[in-house]
C-alpha positions as CSV (number, residue, x, y, z in Angstrom):
1,M,0.0,0.0,0.0
2,L,2.8,2.4,0.9
3,E,4.4,1.9,-2.6
4,G,1.1,2.8,-4.2
5,V,0.7,5.9,-2.1
6,M,4.3,7.0,-3.0
7,L,3.8,6.3,-6.7
8,L,0.7,8.5,-6.7
9,W,2.5,11.2,-4.7
10,F,5.4,11.3,-7.1
11,V,3.2,11.3,-10.2
12,L,1.1,14.2,-8.8
13,T,4.2,16.0,-7.7
14,A,5.7,15.8,-11.2
15,A,2.5,17.1,-12.7
16,A,2.2,19.9,-10.1
17,L,5.9,20.9,-10.6
18,L,5.5,21.1,-14.4
19,F,2.3,23.2,-14.1
20,V,3.8,25.7,-11.6
21,A,7.2,25.9,-13.4
22,V,5.4,27.0,-16.6
23,D,2.6,29.0,-15.1
24,I,4.6,31.0,-12.6
25,R,6.6,32.7,-15.4
26,T,3.7,35.0,-16.0
27,T,3.0,35.7,-12.3
28,P,4.2,39.2,-11.4
29,E,6.2,37.9,-8.4
30,S,9.8,38.4,-7.3
31,P,12.2,36.0,-9.1
32,V,13.5,34.6,-5.9
33,L,10.0,33.8,-4.7
34,K,9.2,32.2,-8.1
35,W,12.2,29.8,-7.6
36,G,11.0,29.4,-4.0
37,F,7.6,28.2,-5.1
38,V,9.1,25.7,-7.6
39,L,11.3,24.3,-4.8
40,L,8.3,24.2,-2.4
41,I,6.3,22.2,-5.0
42,A,9.2,19.8,-5.4
43,Y,9.0,19.2,-1.6
44,T,5.3,19.3,-1.0
45,G,3.7,18.2,-4.3
46,V,0.1,19.1,-5.0
47,V,-0.2,20.8,-1.6
48,G,2.4,23.3,-2.6
49,A,0.7,23.8,-6.0
50,F,-2.6,24.4,-4.3
51,L,-1.0,27.0,-2.1
52,Y,0.6,28.7,-5.1
53,V,-2.8,28.9,-6.9
54,L,-4.7,30.1,-3.8
55,G,-2.0,32.4,-2.5
56,C,0.2,33.8,-5.2
57,R,-1.2,33.2,-8.7
58,E,-2.7,36.4,-10.1
59,P,-6.5,35.9,-10.4
60,L,-7.0,38.6,-13.0
61,P,-4.6,41.0,-14.8
62,G,-3.7,43.9,-12.5
63,L,-5.0,42.4,-9.3
64,H,-1.8,40.7,-7.9
65,E,-1.0,43.7,-5.7
66,R,-4.4,43.6,-3.9
67,Y,-4.6,39.8,-4.0
68,V,-1.3,39.2,-2.1
69,A,-1.9,42.1,0.4
70,A,-3.9,39.8,2.7
71,R,-1.9,38.9,5.8
72,W,-2.2,35.2,5.4
73,R,-0.9,35.4,1.8
74,Q,2.0,37.6,3.0
75,T,2.7,34.9,5.6
76,L,2.5,32.2,3.0
77,G,5.2,33.9,1.0
78,S,7.4,34.3,4.0
79,T,7.0,30.6,5.1
80,M,7.4,29.3,1.6
81,H,10.7,31.3,1.3
82,C,11.9,29.8,4.6
83,V,11.0,26.2,3.7
84,A,12.3,26.5,0.1
85,G,15.8,27.7,1.2
86,D,16.2,25.8,4.4
87,G,14.9,22.6,2.7
88,V,17.8,22.5,0.3
89,G,20.3,22.5,3.2
90,I,18.3,20.1,5.2
91,I,18.0,17.6,2.4
92,A,21.8,18.0,1.7
93,G,22.4,17.3,5.4
94,A,20.2,14.2,5.4
95,V,22.1,12.9,2.3
96,L,25.5,13.5,3.9
97,S,24.3,11.9,7.2
98,S,23.4,8.8,5.2
99,V,26.7,8.8,3.4
100,F,28.8,9.2,6.6
101,G,26.6,6.9,8.7
102,L,25.3,9.7,11.0
103,A,22.0,9.1,12.9
104,G,20.1,10.5,15.8
105,L,21.2,13.8,17.3
106,A,24.2,14.0,15.0
107,E,22.0,13.9,11.9
108,V,19.6,16.5,13.4
109,I,22.6,18.9,14.0
110,V,24.0,18.4,10.5
111,E,20.6,19.1,9.0
112,Y,20.0,22.1,11.2
113,V,23.4,23.7,10.5
114,L,23.2,23.2,6.7
115,G,19.6,24.2,6.5
116,F,20.1,27.3,8.5
117,A,23.3,28.2,6.7
118,F,21.8,27.9,3.2
119,G,18.5,29.5,4.1
120,W,20.2,32.5,5.9
121,T,23.3,33.2,3.8
122,I,21.8,32.5,0.4
123,F,18.0,32.5,0.2
124,Q,17.6,35.3,2.8
125,A,20.7,37.5,2.8
126,L,22.1,37.0,-0.7
127,F,18.9,36.9,-2.8
128,M,17.1,39.6,-0.8
129,R,20.1,42.0,-0.3
130,D,18.3,44.7,-2.3
131,M,15.9,45.1,0.6
132,A,18.9,46.0,2.8
133,G,20.2,48.7,0.4
134,G,22.3,46.2,-1.6
135,S,24.7,45.4,1.2
136,Y,25.2,41.7,1.8
137,L,26.6,42.2,5.3
138,R,23.7,44.4,6.3
139,A,21.3,41.7,4.9
140,L,23.0,39.0,6.9
141,S,22.6,41.1,10.1
142,S,18.9,42.0,9.4
143,T,17.8,38.5,8.5
144,F,19.6,36.5,11.2
145,I,16.9,36.6,13.9
146,S,14.0,36.0,11.5
147,E,15.8,33.1,9.9
148,L,16.7,31.6,13.2
149,L,13.1,31.7,14.6
150,S,11.5,30.4,11.5
151,M,14.1,27.6,11.2
152,N,13.5,26.5,14.8
153,L,9.8,26.0,14.2
154,L,10.4,24.3,10.8
155,M,12.8,21.7,12.5
156,A,10.4,21.3,15.4
157,G,7.8,19.9,13.1
158,M,10.1,18.2,10.6
159,V,12.4,16.2,13.0
160,P,9.7,14.1,14.8
161,T,7.9,13.5,11.5
162,V,11.0,12.2,9.7
163,M,12.3,10.2,12.7
164,A,8.9,8.6,13.2
165,L,8.6,7.6,9.6
166,K,12.2,6.4,9.4
167,S,11.8,4.2,12.4
168,R,9.0,2.4,10.6
169,I,10.5,2.4,7.1
170,P,14.1,1.3,7.5
171,S,15.0,2.0,3.9
172,A,13.9,5.6,4.2
173,A,17.4,6.5,5.5
174,D,18.9,5.6,2.1
175,P,18.8,8.5,-0.4
176,T,19.0,6.1,-3.3
177,T,15.5,4.8,-2.5
178,P,12.2,6.6,-3.2
179,Y,11.3,6.1,0.5
180,F,13.9,8.7,1.5
181,W,12.5,11.4,-0.7
182,F,8.9,10.6,0.3
183,V,9.8,10.8,4.0
184,M,11.7,14.1,3.6
185,S,8.7,15.5,1.7
186,M,6.4,14.6,4.5
187,G,8.8,16.1,7.0
188,L,9.1,19.4,5.2
189,L,5.4,19.6,4.7
190,V,4.8,19.3,8.4
191,G,7.6,21.7,9.1
192,F,5.9,24.2,6.8
193,I,2.8,24.0,9.0
194,F,4.7,24.5,12.2
195,A,6.7,27.4,10.8
196,Y,3.6,29.3,9.5
197,P,2.5,30.8,12.9
198,M,6.0,32.1,13.6
199,N,6.2,33.6,10.1
200,W,2.8,35.3,10.7
201,W,4.4,37.1,13.7
202,L,7.6,37.9,11.8
203,V,5.6,39.4,8.9
204,A,3.3,41.3,11.2
205,Y,6.2,43.2,12.7
206,H,8.2,43.6,9.5
207,L,10.9,41.2,10.6
208,K,10.5,39.2,7.4
209,H,9.2,40.0,3.9
210,G,6.0,38.5,2.6
211,M,4.7,38.0,-0.9
212,M,5.7,40.7,-3.4
213,T,4.6,42.0,-6.8
214,V,7.2,42.8,-9.4
215,R,6.0,44.0,-12.7
216,P,8.0,44.7,-15.9
217,A,9.0,48.3,-16.5
218,A,6.5,48.6,-19.4
219,A,3.6,47.7,-17.0
220,A,4.8,50.2,-14.5
221,A,4.9,52.9,-17.1
222,H,1.2,52.4,-17.7
223,G,0.4,53.0,-14.1
224,V,0.7,49.4,-12.7
225,H,3.6,49.6,-10.1
226,G,5.3,46.8,-8.4
227,T,4.4,46.5,-4.8
228,H,5.3,44.7,-1.7
229,G,2.1,43.7,0.0
230,A,-0.2,46.7,-0.1
231,Q,2.6,49.3,-0.3
232,A,3.7,51.0,-3.5
233,A,7.2,50.5,-4.7
234,S,9.3,50.2,-7.8
235,P,9.9,46.7,-9.3
236,A,13.5,46.7,-8.2
237,A,13.0,48.1,-4.7
238,P,10.2,46.7,-2.7
239,A,8.9,49.1,-0.1
240,M,8.9,46.9,3.0
241,V,12.0,47.4,5.0
242,M,12.6,44.4,7.3
243,G,12.9,45.5,10.9
244,S,10.8,48.7,10.5
245,G,7.6,49.6,12.2
246,A,6.4,49.3,15.8
247,G,8.3,47.1,18.3
248,P,7.2,43.5,18.2
249,W,5.1,41.9,20.9
250,P,5.9,39.6,22.4
251,P,9.5,40.9,22.3
252,V,12.0,39.1,20.1
253,P,13.9,37.5,23.0
254,V,10.7,35.9,24.3
255,M,9.9,34.6,20.8
256,A,13.4,33.3,20.5
257,L,13.1,31.4,23.8
258,L,9.7,30.0,22.6
259,S,11.2,28.9,19.3
260,F,14.1,27.0,21.0
261,A,11.6,25.5,23.5
262,A,9.6,24.2,20.5
263,L,12.7,22.9,18.8
264,A,13.8,21.1,22.0
265,A,10.3,19.6,22.4
266,G,10.3,18.5,18.8
267,V,13.6,16.7,19.1
268,A,12.5,15.1,22.4
269,I,9.3,13.8,20.8
270,A,11.3,12.5,17.9
271,F,13.5,10.4,20.1
272,L,10.5,9.1,22.1
273,L,8.8,8.1,18.9
274,R,12.0,6.5,17.6
275,A,12.3,4.4,20.8
276,A,8.7,3.4,20.8
């Protein structure tokens, strides 16, 4: 039965990936978020494609700005960006752990370090450095906390899911088998759900960017300007400045403690499930 479920999952994922990769080219979204959605669909299959259609795809010409201004869609873009970037590093860590025979806490640490490093230094700071005035160092500084908090919640959901499934599907630890990729997909899907509330808080206080609208210069010249959420901006310079606005509540240190508590709880649950 598991083989049939996996076959259906992979077939639907391939179809969803093809659809989004073609369709998203005409969506007036930031290039990095376009790539992010493609990666998300590769991890989460038809679920990710459904989120793309419901949360990002322009319903009618000229409506993308107002469409993505809703807070839940802004948060969707932020969470997707997190999972897309971190997921690359996490999967790389899982593959390396298999190659070098790492398991348990050592595997979790490798996945966390690589996931955070890729998500922070590349998907957040490098790809979004224009939001920090073009300075990569400033982008690193301004995105560290948001990436850390989001990553902690992602791992809090992903780790117990993956460990529970691996304990019941022994071959799922081998990246040369389809079981590995199915289990990692399920883990990242659950991680997405866990990271969403934290990203809501981060977006609400402008600690992370949300969904964006980036239109060609020709469209802007006819009065349709690129926006970031509901704020007007040029296509090359979204208006939202991360870290601006009123001070967050609860304060950042409190949310950081909560995120690490969630991560610790997730890891503890993972080992309990593994031992069961």
